[in-house]
N, CA and C atoms as a LAMMPS dump frame, in Angstrom:
ITEM: TIMESTEP
0
ITEM: NUMBER OF ATOMS
417
ITEM: BOX BOUNDS ff ff ff
-5.0000000000000000e+02 5.0000000000000000e+02
-5.0000000000000000e+02 5.0000000000000000e+02
-5.0000000000000000e+02 5.0000000000000000e+02
ITEM: ATOMS id mol type element x y z
1 1 1 N 0.82 -1.198 0
2 1 2 C 0 0 0
3 1 3 C 0.855 1.25 0
4 2 1 N 2.111 1.172 0.387
5 2 2 C 2.993 2.331 0.328
6 2 3 C 3.044 3.12 1.619
7 3 1 N 3.468 4.35 1.488
8 3 2 C 3.648 5.225 2.641
9 3 3 C 2.304 5.713 3.176
10 4 1 N 2.337 6.161 4.424
11 4 2 C 1.139 6.712 5.045
12 4 3 C 1.447 8.138 5.487
13 5 1 N 0.598 9.066 5.077
14 5 2 C 0.731 10.464 5.482
15 5 3 C -0.627 10.905 6.012
16 6 1 N -0.66 11.368 7.225
17 6 2 C -1.891 11.875 7.827
18 6 3 C -1.925 13.396 7.687
19 7 1 N -3.078 13.929 7.313
20 7 2 C -3.235 15.382 7.214
21 7 3 C -3.685 15.921 8.563
22 8 1 N -2.835 16.725 9.221
23 8 2 C -3.217 17.282 10.526
24 8 3 C -4.048 18.553 10.346
25 9 1 N -5 18.759 11.187
26 9 2 C -5.763 20.007 11.175
27 9 3 C -5.095 20.962 12.16
28 10 1 N -5.226 22.264 12.012
29 10 2 C -6.063 22.931 11.026
30 10 3 C -5.29 23.214 9.737
31 11 1 N -6.033 23.533 8.698
32 11 2 C -5.445 24.038 7.462
33 11 3 C -4.996 25.47 7.735
34 12 1 N -3.735 25.759 7.419
35 12 2 C -3.204 27.1 7.681
36 12 3 C -3.084 27.943 6.415
37 13 1 N -3.253 27.307 5.248
38 13 2 C -3.161 28.028 3.977
39 13 3 C -3.862 27.204 2.91
40 14 1 N -4.497 27.879 1.968
41 14 2 C -5.083 27.162 0.837
42 14 3 C -4.99 28.025 -0.414
43 15 1 N -4.949 27.354 -1.543
44 15 2 C -4.926 28.034 -2.833
45 15 3 C -5.461 27.059 -3.88
46 16 1 N -5.596 27.531 -5.101
47 16 2 C -6.076 26.692 -6.192
48 16 3 C -5.151 26.817 -7.385
49 17 1 N -5.19 25.809 -8.226
50 17 2 C -4.505 25.849 -9.515
51 17 3 C -5.306 25.008 -10.495
52 18 1 N -5.077 25.219 -11.752
53 18 2 C -5.77 24.475 -12.8
54 18 3 C -4.776 23.552 -13.491
55 19 1 N -5.176 22.316 -13.74
56 19 2 C -4.318 21.377 -14.45
57 19 3 C -4.217 21.832 -15.902
58 20 1 N -2.991 22.083 -16.339
59 20 2 C -2.726 22.538 -17.7
60 20 3 C -2.479 21.34 -18.616
61 21 1 N -2.584 21.534 -19.883
62 21 2 C -2.325 20.471 -20.851
63 21 3 C -0.883 19.981 -20.721
64 22 1 N 0.019 20.887 -20.388
65 22 2 C 1.431 20.51 -20.234
66 22 3 C 1.696 19.735 -18.948
67 23 1 N 0.715 19.649 -18.053
68 23 2 C 0.847 18.896 -16.805
69 23 3 C 0.518 17.419 -16.978
70 24 1 N 0.025 17.034 -18.157
71 24 2 C -0.438 15.661 -18.354
72 24 3 C 0.704 14.718 -18.712
73 25 1 N 0.566 13.485 -18.242
74 25 2 C 1.499 12.421 -18.617
75 25 3 C 1.06 11.827 -19.955
76 26 1 N 1.824 10.882 -20.449
77 26 2 C 1.433 10.217 -21.696
78 26 3 C 0.149 9.411 -21.516
79 27 1 N -0.221 9.104 -20.279
80 27 2 C -1.474 8.384 -20.006
81 27 3 C -2.683 9.316 -19.972
82 28 1 N -2.453 10.626 -20.103
83 28 2 C -3.557 11.571 -20.185
84 28 3 C -4.039 12.134 -18.863
85 29 1 N -3.34 11.817 -17.759
86 29 2 C -3.718 12.401 -16.465
87 29 3 C -2.54 13.21 -15.912
88 30 1 N -2.785 13.912 -14.811
89 30 2 C -1.742 14.724 -14.183
90 30 3 C -0.519 13.859 -13.916
91 31 1 N 0.619 14.27 -14.445
92 31 2 C 1.862 13.532 -14.252
93 31 3 C 2.417 13.726 -12.853
94 32 1 N 3.064 12.688 -12.335
95 32 2 C 3.596 12.753 -10.964
96 32 3 C 4.588 13.895 -10.814
97 33 1 N 5.416 14.141 -11.812
98 33 2 C 6.406 15.2 -11.728
99 33 3 C 5.749 16.579 -11.713
100 34 1 N 4.647 16.724 -12.406
101 34 2 C 3.95 18.005 -12.414
102 34 3 C 3.198 18.235 -11.107
103 35 1 N 2.756 17.171 -10.46
104 35 2 C 2.148 17.33 -9.143
105 35 3 C 3.18 17.87 -8.151
106 36 1 N 4.407 17.389 -8.246
107 36 2 C 5.473 17.901 -7.378
108 36 3 C 5.689 19.396 -7.645
109 37 1 N 5.639 19.807 -8.9
110 37 2 C 5.777 21.233 -9.229
111 37 3 C 4.627 22.051 -8.643
112 38 1 N 3.419 21.499 -8.658
113 38 2 C 2.256 22.184 -8.08
114 38 3 C 2.429 22.338 -6.57
115 39 1 N 2.929 21.299 -5.908
116 39 2 C 3.212 21.368 -4.47
117 39 3 C 4.275 22.426 -4.194
118 40 1 N 5.299 22.456 -5.023
119 40 2 C 6.368 23.441 -4.875
120 40 3 C 5.818 24.862 -4.992
121 41 1 N 4.963 25.092 -5.963
122 41 2 C 4.361 26.412 -6.151
123 41 3 C 3.502 26.802 -4.948
124 42 1 N 2.695 25.872 -4.461
125 42 2 C 1.831 26.165 -3.302
126 42 3 C 2.674 26.486 -2.067
127 43 1 N 3.759 25.757 -1.867
128 43 2 C 4.611 26.04 -0.706
129 43 3 C 5.274 27.406 -0.833
130 44 1 N 5.671 27.788 -2.044
131 44 2 C 6.254 29.117 -2.247
132 44 3 C 5.231 30.207 -1.928
133 45 1 N 3.976 30.004 -2.32
134 45 2 C 2.915 30.967 -1.99
135 45 3 C 2.721 31.062 -0.476
136 46 1 N 2.709 29.892 0.192
137 46 2 C 2.556 29.842 1.647
138 46 3 C 3.657 30.649 2.33
139 47 1 N 4.914 30.41 1.953
140 47 2 C 6.026 31.116 2.59
141 47 3 C 6.048 32.593 2.219
142 48 1 N 5.723 32.934 0.982
143 48 2 C 5.711 34.345 0.579
144 48 3 C 4.691 35.124 1.403
145 49 1 N 3.547 34.502 1.688
146 49 2 C 2.532 35.154 2.513
147 49 3 C 3.069 35.438 3.915
148 50 1 N 4.032 34.643 4.344
149 50 2 C 4.634 34.806 5.67
150 50 3 C 5.986 35.51 5.598
151 51 1 N 6.273 36.118 4.46
152 51 2 C 7.492 36.896 4.231
153 51 3 C 8.773 36.07 4.368
154 52 1 N 8.683 34.791 4.01
155 52 2 C 9.861 33.927 3.93
156 52 3 C 10.009 33.575 2.456
157 53 1 N 11.145 33.944 1.879
158 53 2 C 11.331 33.74 0.442
159 53 3 C 12.515 32.818 0.193
160 54 1 N 12.435 32.093 -0.9
161 54 2 C 13.567 31.268 -1.315
162 54 3 C 14.451 32.149 -2.18
163 55 1 N 15.499 32.636 -1.57
164 55 2 C 16.37 33.59 -2.236
165 55 3 C 17.79 33.434 -1.698
166 56 1 N 18.72 33.999 -2.387
167 56 2 C 20.085 34.063 -1.888
168 56 3 C 20.201 35.287 -0.991
169 57 1 N 20.668 35.112 0.22
170 57 2 C 20.804 36.206 1.17
171 57 3 C 19.692 36.18 2.193
172 58 1 N 20.039 36.279 3.467
173 58 2 C 19.057 36.248 4.533
174 58 3 C 18.584 34.83 4.814
175 59 1 N 17.504 34.734 5.597
176 59 2 C 16.97 33.431 5.984
177 59 3 C 15.843 33.037 5.03
178 60 1 N 15.913 31.813 4.566
179 60 2 C 14.883 31.283 3.677
180 60 3 C 14.559 29.855 4.064
181 61 1 N 13.632 29.279 3.356
182 61 2 C 13.22 27.894 3.6
183 61 3 C 13.845 27 2.538
184 62 1 N 14.38 25.86 2.98
185 62 2 C 14.875 24.849 2.054
186 62 3 C 14.186 23.531 2.375
187 63 1 N 14.134 22.643 1.398
188 63 2 C 13.414 21.391 1.565
189 63 3 C 14.385 20.239 1.743
190 64 1 N 14.174 19.497 2.831
191 64 2 C 15.064 18.379 3.164
192 64 3 C 14.556 17.056 2.606
193 65 1 N 13.24 16.908 2.509
194 65 2 C 12.685 15.667 1.973
195 65 3 C 11.261 15.89 1.486
196 66 1 N 10.782 14.923 0.726
197 66 2 C 9.444 14.994 0.159
198 66 3 C 8.87 13.587 0.083
199 67 1 N 7.633 13.441 0.535
200 67 2 C 6.88 12.194 0.369
201 67 3 C 5.561 12.544 -0.282
202 68 1 N 5.151 11.74 -1.261
203 68 2 C 3.877 11.97 -1.933
204 68 3 C 3.129 10.653 -2.012
205 69 1 N 1.87 10.697 -1.671
206 69 2 C 0.989 9.543 -1.825
207 69 3 C -0.068 9.915 -2.845
208 70 1 N 0.008 9.303 -4.024
209 70 2 C -0.946 9.565 -5.097
210 70 3 C -2.177 8.704 -4.87
211 71 1 N -3.364 9.318 -4.91
212 71 2 C -4.594 8.603 -4.568
213 71 3 C -5.63 8.569 -5.687
214 72 1 N -5.601 9.542 -6.591
215 72 2 C -6.597 9.59 -7.663
216 72 3 C -6.033 10.402 -8.824
217 73 1 N -6.667 10.238 -9.972
218 73 2 C -6.238 10.971 -11.151
219 73 3 C -6.835 12.384 -11.161
220 74 1 N -6.126 13.263 -11.864
221 74 2 C -6.651 14.591 -12.196
222 74 3 C -6.391 14.789 -13.684
223 75 1 N -7.247 15.574 -14.332
224 75 2 C -7.209 15.703 -15.782
225 75 3 C -7.16 17.164 -16.205
226 76 1 N -6.855 17.37 -17.476
227 76 2 C -6.792 18.71 -18.055
228 76 3 C -8.049 19.504 -17.694
229 77 1 N -7.829 20.719 -17.197
230 77 2 C -8.933 21.608 -16.853
231 77 3 C -9.441 21.472 -15.437
232 78 1 N -9.077 20.385 -14.754
233 78 2 C -9.516 20.238 -13.356
234 78 3 C -8.923 21.365 -12.51
235 79 1 N -9.744 21.897 -11.643
236 79 2 C -9.273 22.871 -10.662
237 79 3 C -8.895 22.082 -9.415
238 80 1 N -7.656 22.261 -8.989
239 80 2 C -7.173 21.559 -7.806
240 80 3 C -7.151 22.511 -6.618
241 81 1 N -7.727 22.065 -5.517
242 81 2 C -7.633 22.796 -4.263
243 81 3 C -6.434 22.255 -3.503
244 82 1 N -5.583 23.145 -3.021
245 82 2 C -4.391 22.739 -2.286
246 82 3 C -4.491 23.323 -0.881
247 83 1 N -4.508 22.44 0.091
248 83 2 C -4.538 22.86 1.487
249 83 3 C -3.205 22.496 2.123
250 84 1 N -2.737 23.359 3.022
251 84 2 C -1.486 23.112 3.725
252 84 3 C -1.742 23.172 5.226
253 85 1 N -1.204 22.185 5.931
254 85 2 C -1.223 22.156 7.398
255 85 3 C 0.219 21.999 7.882
256 86 1 N 0.455 22.393 9.11
257 86 2 C 1.777 22.239 9.705
258 86 3 C 1.784 20.953 10.518
259 87 1 N 2.731 20.096 10.198
260 87 2 C 2.899 18.839 10.92
261 87 3 C 3.867 19.026 12.074
262 88 1 N 4.781 18.098 12.197
263 88 2 C 5.755 18.131 13.291
264 88 3 C 6.612 19.393 13.204
265 89 1 N 6.808 20.042 14.359
266 89 2 C 7.65 21.228 14.441
267 89 3 C 8.882 20.874 15.263
268 90 1 N 10.039 21.224 14.715
269 90 2 C 11.317 21 15.394
270 90 3 C 12.013 22.346 15.581
271 91 1 N 13.145 22.359 16.259
272 91 2 C 13.848 23.616 16.529
273 91 3 C 14.207 24.362 15.239
274 92 1 N 14.693 23.636 14.244
275 92 2 C 15.186 24.289 13.036
276 92 3 C 14.333 23.995 11.799
277 93 1 N 13.163 23.447 12.015
278 93 2 C 12.336 23.158 10.858
279 93 3 C 10.98 22.611 11.235
280 94 1 N 10.244 22.24 10.221
281 94 2 C 8.896 21.724 10.422
282 94 3 C 8.491 20.934 9.187
283 95 1 N 7.377 20.235 9.305
284 95 2 C 6.805 19.522 8.178
285 95 3 C 5.597 20.292 7.674
286 96 1 N 5.516 20.45 6.363
287 96 2 C 4.304 20.959 5.731
288 96 3 C 3.598 19.768 5.119
289 97 1 N 2.307 19.651 5.387
290 97 2 C 1.507 18.554 4.856
291 97 3 C 0.473 19.143 3.909
292 98 1 N 0.347 18.533 2.741
293 98 2 C -0.502 19.029 1.661
294 98 3 C -1.625 18.038 1.393
295 99 1 N -2.82 18.576 1.165
296 99 2 C -3.95 17.779 0.699
297 99 3 C -4.422 18.432 -0.605
298 100 1 N -4.331 17.672 -1.688
299 100 2 C -4.699 18.177 -3.005
300 100 3 C -5.979 17.477 -3.434
301 101 1 N -7.01 18.269 -3.738
302 101 2 C -8.317 17.702 -4.107
303 101 3 C -8.775 18.256 -5.451
304 102 1 N -9.596 17.469 -6.142
305 102 2 C -10.267 17.965 -7.347
306 102 3 C -11.408 18.844 -6.879
307 103 1 N -11.396 20.086 -7.309
308 103 2 C -12.337 21.089 -6.825
309 103 3 C -13.797 20.725 -6.902
310 104 1 N -14.268 20.259 -8.049
311 104 2 C -15.701 20.004 -8.216
312 104 3 C -16.17 18.793 -7.421
313 105 1 N -15.328 17.79 -7.32
314 105 2 C -15.75 16.539 -6.683
315 105 3 C -15.262 16.39 -5.248
316 106 1 N -14.208 17.095 -4.901
317 106 2 C -13.627 16.953 -3.572
318 106 3 C -12.801 15.688 -3.402
319 107 1 N -12.626 14.923 -4.48
320 107 2 C -11.825 13.699 -4.42
321 107 3 C -10.372 14.067 -4.111
322 108 1 N -9.78 13.372 -3.146
323 108 2 C -8.391 13.634 -2.797
324 108 3 C -7.494 13.009 -3.859
325 109 1 N -6.726 13.848 -4.536
326 109 2 C -5.803 13.416 -5.584
327 109 3 C -4.495 12.94 -4.964
328 110 1 N -4.02 13.652 -3.926
329 110 2 C -2.752 13.286 -3.293
330 110 3 C -2.65 13.915 -1.915
331 111 1 N -1.843 13.271 -1.1
332 111 2 C -1.41 13.801 0.189
333 111 3 C 0.118 13.818 0.11
334 112 1 N 0.728 14.907 0.573
335 112 2 C 2.183 15.009 0.495
336 112 3 C 2.728 15.658 1.755
337 113 1 N 4.018 15.438 1.986
338 113 2 C 4.695 16.049 3.127
339 113 3 C 6.068 16.51 2.68
340 114 1 N 6.407 17.745 3.055
341 114 2 C 7.746 18.284 2.81
342 114 3 C 8.375 18.575 4.167
343 115 1 N 9.605 18.1 4.36
344 115 2 C 10.403 18.467 5.529
345 115 3 C 11.127 19.768 5.218
346 116 1 N 10.847 20.818 5.982
347 116 2 C 11.385 22.148 5.729
348 116 3 C 12.422 22.501 6.79
349 117 1 N 13.537 23.043 6.344
350 117 2 C 14.544 23.606 7.235
351 117 3 C 14.677 25.085 6.924
352 118 1 N 15.07 25.87 7.907
353 118 2 C 15.314 27.288 7.686
354 118 3 C 16.82 27.477 7.57
355 119 1 N 17.231 28.198 6.529
356 119 2 C 18.636 28.286 6.157
357 119 3 C 19.04 29.738 6.017
358 120 1 N 20.134 30.093 6.689
359 120 2 C 20.69 31.435 6.577
360 120 3 C 21.701 31.415 5.435
361 121 1 N 21.347 32.055 4.325
362 121 2 C 22.204 32.026 3.143
363 121 3 C 23.48 32.823 3.334
364 122 1 N 23.487 33.807 4.233
365 122 2 C 24.703 34.583 4.482
366 122 3 C 25.705 33.771 5.292
367 123 1 N 25.214 33.035 6.302
368 123 2 C 26.082 32.209 7.148
369 123 3 C 26.282 30.802 6.597
370 124 1 N 25.448 30.419 5.576
371 124 2 C 25.502 29.095 4.944
372 124 3 C 25.287 27.982 5.964
373 125 1 N 24.237 28.152 6.806
374 125 2 C 23.929 27.104 7.784
375 125 3 C 22.444 27.107 8.127
376 126 1 N 21.993 25.944 8.603
377 126 2 C 20.623 25.792 9.077
378 126 3 C 20.489 26.534 10.399
379 127 1 N 19.359 27.247 10.553
380 127 2 C 19.127 28.065 11.746
381 127 3 C 17.767 27.734 12.343
382 128 1 N 17.527 28.137 13.595
383 128 2 C 16.203 27.923 14.192
384 128 3 C 15.104 28.628 13.394
385 129 1 N 13.879 28.152 13.582
386 129 2 C 12.722 28.782 12.934
387 129 3 C 12.703 30.261 13.334
388 130 1 N 12.639 31.164 12.369
389 130 2 C 12.619 32.591 12.707
390 130 3 C 11.454 32.932 13.635
391 131 1 N 11.717 33.76 14.63
392 131 2 C 10.699 34.13 15.611
393 131 3 C 9.493 34.783 14.946
394 132 1 N 9.699 35.491 13.841
395 132 2 C 8.597 36.189 13.174
396 132 3 C 7.77 35.291 12.262
397 133 1 N 8.197 34.038 12.082
398 133 2 C 7.449 33.12 11.223
399 133 3 C 6.111 32.79 11.876
400 134 1 N 5.029 33.086 11.171
401 134 2 C 3.68 32.914 11.694
402 134 3 C 3.119 31.556 11.275
403 135 1 N 2.823 30.71 12.258
404 135 2 C 2.28 29.384 11.968
405 135 3 C 0.761 29.339 12.094
406 136 1 N 0.135 30.498 12.273
407 136 2 C -1.323 30.545 12.446
408 136 3 C -2.042 30.458 11.102
409 137 1 N -3.271 29.961 11.112
410 137 2 C -4.041 29.875 9.864
411 137 3 C -4.274 31.243 9.235
412 138 1 N -4.21 31.254 7.894
413 138 2 C -4.49 32.486 7.141
414 138 3 C -5.47 32.211 6.017
415 139 1 N -6.186 31.098 6.096
416 139 2 C -7.104 30.725 5.011
417 139 3 C -8.378 31.542 5.067
């Protein structure tokens, strides 16, 4: 059955995207690699809303690992709802958990988890979670 990822409540961020024709695999559904790109985009939106950017210089977020559990197909034109919750929190990082659903049906397409570390690009080292980082819901 594969890996198990539980979606913790509450949802702290949500957004939508539309499956593009270029997102399809040769089988005609959302390709696994394009789903990872959609997760990447949603996480960038989440961090930008909290004034944490992936950039050279200052403190930013970097990704240590990624797990994805694919559960259903999505097709060209489907609107995907992406919800993000905060999982385990550690001194220098946290887990972001994603629930991706087909908008019209609510069918869960995938559940994913990214292990996030905070990195000081000037010092070139992992640092504690910035005190100003807001983990409260903004949906």
